[in-house]
N, C-alpha and C positions, 0 to 999 in steps of 0.2 A: 400494513401492508410497506415495503423500504419500496420509494421510486427512483426509479434511476433516470437519470437523463441526459441523455445522448449530444452533450455538447458540443462534442469534439467532432463526431459529423457533419455539422453546420461548420463549424470552424475552419476546416480541412481541408474536405473533399466534397465534392458539385456528387449530384444526382449520380445514379449505378449509367441509369443509359448515356449522359451525358459523358461521362467517366469513358466509357465506350468506344463512344464514337472523338473522342479528343484522345484514345491507346494510340487509336487501327489510326488516325493522325500525322501522329507522332512517330510511330515503325514504316507508317508511307517515306512521310521524310527522312529517316535514317537510311534503311536501303539510300536512298542515292546520296547522300550525303559521305564528302571524303573525311579520311583518320584525323584530322584535325578535333580543334577547341569548340569547334560544331554540334560535331562530334558526341562528343565525352558532354558535352551539357543537352545533346536532348538524350541521352543513353539516362540520366540525374534524371531530366524530365519524364519519362517514362517508368523509371524507378521508382520516383515519388507518387505516381497515381496508383501505380500498382501496391499501396502498402496497407487500405484496406482491405483491395478482395481478394488479392495472391502474395503475399507476403515474399512466400519462394526465390517471384522474380524480380520482386525490390532487390533482395538481393544480390541476386545474378547480374543484373542491369549495373549497378550500384557499383559491382566486383570488374567488369569488362571497361566500366569507364576508370576503377580507378588503375587498372595494370594500364590502358593509354595514357592517359596523362602523366601517369611515371616517365611512360617510354618517351611521349617528347614534350615531360619538364613544361607543364602545365601545371601549375599552382592552384592558381584556384579550384581546380575541377578537381586534384587531389581532394582537395578540401571542403569537396561539394557529395563527391562521392561515401566523402565518410561518415557524413552528416547521412545520407543512403543507409550506407550501411549498422548507423545507429538507428536511423530507424526500425530497422527490421530486426538488430536482436530487444530491444522496448516492444515490437508489438510478440513476443517470444516471451519479454517477463524475466531476458539477460542482462540486468538492468548492472550490473559488473562491464560484461565488453561495449552495450551502449553506453557506457560510458565514458571508455574510454575511445571511443569511437569517435566522441562529440568534445573531450580534449583533446584530439590528435585534430582533428577540424578546425576547430580556435587557435591552437598554435600557428596553425599554415595557415592559415588569414588573418595574424597578428601578423609573423612574420613578412607580409606582404604589405600590411598593413592595409585590409578589407575590415573598418569597424564598423559596421554592416553585419557578413558574415559571421564576424566574431561572433556577436551580439545574439543572433540567431541559435550560434551552439552555447553559448550559453546560458539562454530560455532554455533551449532543449535539456539542458542537463540541468536545470528550475525544475523541469516537469518528472525529472526521472527522481530529481530529492524529494519532490511531493508524492507521487507514486509510493515510495520507502516511508514516509510518515516520517522524511526528517523538513518538517513544516519549514524551522528559524532560516536554515538554509537556505530553502527551494524561493523562498521567499529576497533572501538576500543577490543569487542568480536570477529572480523578474526582472529586482531595484535596480541591479545591474545596467541587463539590459537593455534597459527601457529609460534609465539615460541617456545609453547610448543614442537609443532610436530620437531620441529627445535632440540630442545635440546635432545631429542628424538630419533633421524637420520629418522624418518616415510617421509621418502621427499613423497610420495605418499599421505598423506594425508595433507602436508602443503602446495601443488602443487594446490588441491582442495581447497584450504583455501585461497589462491594466487589469484584462478581462482571467485572465492565466492568476495572477494575484487574488481574485476573489474566488477563484475554486482554492484555493489554500486555505484565506479564511474560510471559504466557508465548509470544508473538511474541518477545520479546529472547532469551528459552532463560533466562531465569531462571529456572527450571522451582520450584523450594524458593519461595521466594515465591510464584509463582501458584499454586502449593496452599496456600500460607496461608489467601490471596485468598479460594481455590472454597471450603473451608472453611470460614469468615468469613459468607462467605454462607448456606453450606447450615445451618449451625447456625441462624439466623435463621428458614431458609423451614421444617425443624426444629420451630421453635419453633412458628410462623404455622403449619403445617397446609397450607402451596401445596406439593402437591406436583411440582403440572408444573414449577413451579420448580426442584425437588431433583431433579425427573431432569434437568432442566436443568446441574445441579450436576452431579451423577454421572459426566456425558459429559464435562465439563472434567475433570473426573478423570481417569478413566479419558484421556481426550487426551495429559495428562500424560507418564501409565504407559508410556503407548505412544511417546512419542518417548525414555524415559528409557529403553526398552527391561525395562520392566516389564512381562511379558507377563500373569501369572496375575493382579496385581494390576488392570493393564488390564480384560483380562474380567467379574473380580469384578462392578467397580463399572460397567460400561455394561449386565449383568445385573440390575444393578438398579432403574440406571433401566427397562431393560423392564419387568422388571416393576411399575414404579408406572403406566409406558403402556398397559401390556395392562389395569390395577387400572380404569382410567376411559374403555379402549377408545378411545386416539387411537392411530389411523394413523398418521400422520403420522411422530408418535411412534416405533412400533414400526418402523417402517419404517426409517427411521434408523440405531436398535439396528441392528439385523439387519445392514446395509451395516457401520456403525463394528465391528460382530462378524467381520464377514467382512476386512474391511483386520485388524484383531489379528492373526488366526491364521491369514492369507497370511503378516505378515510372523514368525509362532512357526513358517512353515513346517509349518504343521497345512492342507494343500492337503483333505481329505475337509470338513473340518467346516467351513472357510471353503466350502467351493460352498455346500454345507446352509444357511449360513445369507443368500447375496445369492440362491441358489431362493428361500428363503423370504420375502425381501423378495420380490422379486420376484410369490410372490403374494399376500402382502398388496398387493401396488400392486396387483394387478387390480382391487378393489374402487376403490382412490384411483385412482388414475388419475393420478400424478405424473409425466410425461416426465424430471424434473431428479434425482430420486431413481432409476425406470428405468435412465438413464445411470448412474450409481453401480454400479447393482448389476451390468450386460451389462460394461462397462470391465474389473471386477474378476472376475465368470466366465470374461473373455478371457484373464487375466493367467494364471490357474490352469491353463486349457487346456493353455495355452501349455510352461507349470513340468509340466507333464505330457506335451507333445509330442502333443499329441489338435489338432495342425493340423487341418480341418477347423471340429471344435468352435469353437475358440478364433477359428478366423475367421467366421462365421457371428456369437458372440458380440459382437468389433467391428464385425460392418457394422449391428449392429438397435444396439450404441449410435451410433453415426453418425447413421445415418439420424434416430433421436430427437434429437439432440443439433441434425445440421442443422435440424432443425422447431421446437426449445426456442429453438437462438440460441445455447444456451451451448458458445460455443471452446474454451472449455480444458476439458473433457470431448472438443470434436471433436479436439481436439491430444494428448489423451493417446490418443483410439481410432486417430488413424493410426497413431501411434508403435505403438501394442501388433499392429495389421499390417503394417507394416513388421520388426516381429519375427517374429513370425508366417512371413511366405511370403520372410524373407531363413537362419532354420529349415530352411523346408520346398525351401529350393533355388532360389525361382518369385523371381530375383533382379530379370527386369525390372518388378515387382511390389511387392517392396520396396524398390529403388530410388524406383521413386514414388511412394509413402504416406510415405519416410522426407521426399524434397523437400516432400510439403503438411502433413508434419509441423514440420521445421525451417521452413518461408514460416508458419503458422499462428504457432508458436511466435518467429519475431522477431516477427512483428505484435502481438500483444500482448503481449509482451517491450518493442519499445520505444513501444508505444498510455501501457501503462501510467507508463515515464517521462519520458516527451514530460508526459502530465500531473501525473507531480507534477512535475519540473523546472518547469511554468506555474505550478504551487499556487505553488510554493516559492519565484517570483521576484513574483507578487503579490504573497507575504505581506511578503516585502521590504521590495518595493517601499509596500504599505500603511504597514506598520511605519514606515518610513524618511520617508515622510508624516508621519507620527504627530509623531514626533521634531520636523520639519522644523518643524511648527507648532507646541508647547508653546516648542522653541525662538523665537519667533517673537513668543512670547508674551511670554516673559522679558524677549526687548530690548522688548516694547513695555512693562512693567512697567516695568524698568529705564532706560525713559524718562520715565517720570514720574518712579520717584523720583531721577533728574538733574535734571528740570527741576522739582520742588521741591528738591530743592539748590541749583539757583540762587538760587528767589526767597529760598531762607531766606540763601541770600550775598547776595545782593543788602537783604534784608533788615541781616543784619547788614551791612555795609558804612556802611549807615545810621546804624545805632549806632555801630560804629566810628567814625562822624565826630566824633557828641559824644561815644564813652567810649574815647578813644586808649589808657586804658590795660588796656583788653580785648579789644584789637588780634593781640594775640601768641596769646590763648587760642581765638579764633575762627580764625587759621591753621588751628592745630592741628586741628581740627576737621575741616576743610577738607579738612586732605589725607587725615583717616582717613576721612573719607565718599571720597571720590577710589576707595582706596583698598578700599575694601569693593566699590565699583559695580566695580574690575580685575578683583579677584579672583574675583569674584562671574561675569563676562564667562568669564575663565580655566576655573573649574570649570563652565560649562557649556559651551566648545567640546570639552573630555579628555572628559567626559561622553558628547559626540556621537561623538567620535569612535572613542568605546572601543561604543558600542552599536552601530557603520556595522561596525566591525573583529572584531565577534561573528556579526554578522550575516553579511557573506564568511567567516568562517570557517564557518560552518555552509552558507552554500551549496557551498564548493569541496568539505567533505565528501561532502554528497549527491552531485557529481560525480566524483570518484574512487569512489566507491560502484559509480554508471554506467560508470564506463567499466571498468573490474573485472571486471563481471559482462558488459558485451560480449567483453573479450577471453577471458573465460573461454568461454560459446556461439560463438564463433570457432573455440577451440582444437576445444570438445569436436562441435566439426559436420565439422573438418577432418581428425579423428581417422576419425568414422563415413566421411566419402568414402573415405578413403585405405580402410579397412577393406574397404571395399565392392568396391575397386580392386584392391587384391590377392586378395582371392577371385576374382575377376571370372581377373585372371592368371592364379591357380594353376588354372582351370579350362579355362581356351583351354590349357596349359603340359602336362596330365591328357589333355586331350584324346578324353577319354569320348565325348565328342557331337559327335564335330563339326557334326552341323544345328544346334546350340544357340554354336559360334564370330561369327556376325555379329554376336548376339543382346550376345558379353561382349564385345566386339570396340566397340557401339556404347556398351555400359555404362562401355569404359574412357573413353572420349571425352568422353563426357559428364560423369562423373568429374573428365576434367582442362581441359574445358572452368567448369565450374563452380571450379572452384581458380583461375580464368583470370583470372576474373567481377573488376573493377575497386568494384565495388555491394560489399562488406561491408567494401575500405580505407575508402571512401570517407567510411562508418558512420565506421568508429573512427578515421579521422581526423579527424571532430564531435567525437566522445567527446575526443578528447586533446587536445587544444584545450582545449574546455572546461575539461581541467585545467591546459595546461601552452601556456599563451599563447603565440603564436608561433614556439611549438618550431620547426617547418620555415623559417620564411621566419629568425629568425637563423638557423640553420643552414646552411641553403642562402647565406647573403647571403655569410658566411663564408670556407666552403667550395663557388666555385658548382661545381667539377668531381662533387659527390656526382652519383651517380643517385638516378631517385626508388627503387630497388630499396632500395640502403644506406642509403636515409632512413627506406625501414618498419623498415627492421634497427636501425639508429640509436633511433627510436621503441621497442622491441621492448625492449634494451638497457638504453632509461633509465626502464621498469614493471621491468626486471631480471627478465623470465622469464628461465626457466634455456634449455638446450640444445636439449633434446627440446622446450618450448613453442616457442621460437621456429622449429624445425623444421619441425614441426604448422603453424603458420599461413608461412610461407614454400613450403611445399612440396617443400619441401629435405629433403637427409640430416643428422642432426646437426656428420659431422665439413665436409658445405660451409658448416653456419654456423660451425665453427672459422676454415676457410680466411677465409670470407665479411668476419670477426669481424678479424682481421689484416691483409685487404687493406685495409678502413677503417681500422685504424689509421695505415697509412701514408699514408692522403691524409688523414689526421686530422691528418699531423707527428707523433704525439705519441712520445717518446723511450720506450724498453725499459722504463721502470721506472716509467711514469705506470700509472693507474690508469682502462680505458676506462671504468665504468659512473660514472667518480666525475665522469671530464671532461666526460661527457652534461648530467650534475646539473647542474651548471652553465650551462648555454646556457636 
């Protein structure tokens, strides 16, 4: 089971009750404040309070603050407003616009020499890069921001930034480095007495221990966080801790204690009423009942999670509910409903995966094109500067020529000087060309690496989906052969036909082809041009061989047996006219 640690909630927002009271207080002050810098600051403060509960109001107040700041020429207010707008776009997963607004905020802060504001914008950009999977750039931004905060003596923001660096290390599975960062941040929060952030540190550390399968250490750390949240009566924190402890005990296979923790979380949540956290609890309880073979209780829990996830629009949790229902109905031998929920789960999972990857690819492309334009602008500026240098050199040469007419003995020296100047200009142009070429090459390498990852993930998802479909078909075939329940034979036959139909759909292969050609451009075109007799099935086999998939993986994707894959490979070698001593994979790599 995947463990979700909502640490950002600890670090950026108070409990919903306290938050609501604060918003009411700020809005009352806003009504009696005149249109000056104080009003801009109040609107931005209100906007930031709304980011977690009503992002649309974050955008509304930030835009109003920006309009007023421009009107009264309050630059710091403009910079703060752009940060609020950036948070709105981040919340909507529109990373391109979020980065653009943070960049604008950074420039404005730098213009008024506000280092703290610039560092906050740099840190926010690091968060975006981290979510995009651009971990090296995220760490670079966080390190830059932490250095500025340290120079300013702002230890609180420095600690928060170091904590964010820990999150990046954790996402990269550099768990030891993540622990170092989390503990550095924790030491400051202990010293400053910031119990809320300290509790967040304990949760972060518990998440790392859990991933390292050090469950006892994870439980100890999570319990320390829970004790802190109980000490200052933070219901939101208590619910998250109980859910996280339920996850850890589940992984430890202590199902009794895990169930107790999830139920405790629901009990506290009756007062807090967070649907998002209830979904986590119900999905966890459903997983436990499935392991204990209590099918009716598991189905009830998963369905409660499903309803809440649909109401709150939490797609990943909804997919988890569908998957849980598919598993429990499969165990209960209700294959019709198992297949129904498996299809819902697979469809939603593909939708989430495709949306995330489309967003990442788009953002990566925009980022690349933006940097490319910046490089072109710099190159044009350098060429312009070189033009001025050349013009000045020509003027100097002309003056030198006039002098040469009067001073013949100086002619040779001036000729040598002119050659040196021309050589310097040519050398500068060569260096610029080489540098631009290297930058472009690096950007292309980065984009290719990302596309490779997307292709690998998509291929693995196809293999997993086809494997599940094959398991369903084999189970249905087994039930038909046993003949124990004749009245269900039409259902099993229909189920087998549906599985076979799913295997024969071209939609998956069309999507696979898009990902594949994103990495191996014109592979199918070149292969078909040189070998026009190849069938569509053989072209698919060529692509799988090019990915170096083994016989079992290829068989799963092609819906045939491994022996049939061997035969198909043999026929393919003959069609490609390859000699016996040549390697089929090596040949396809050269295409």
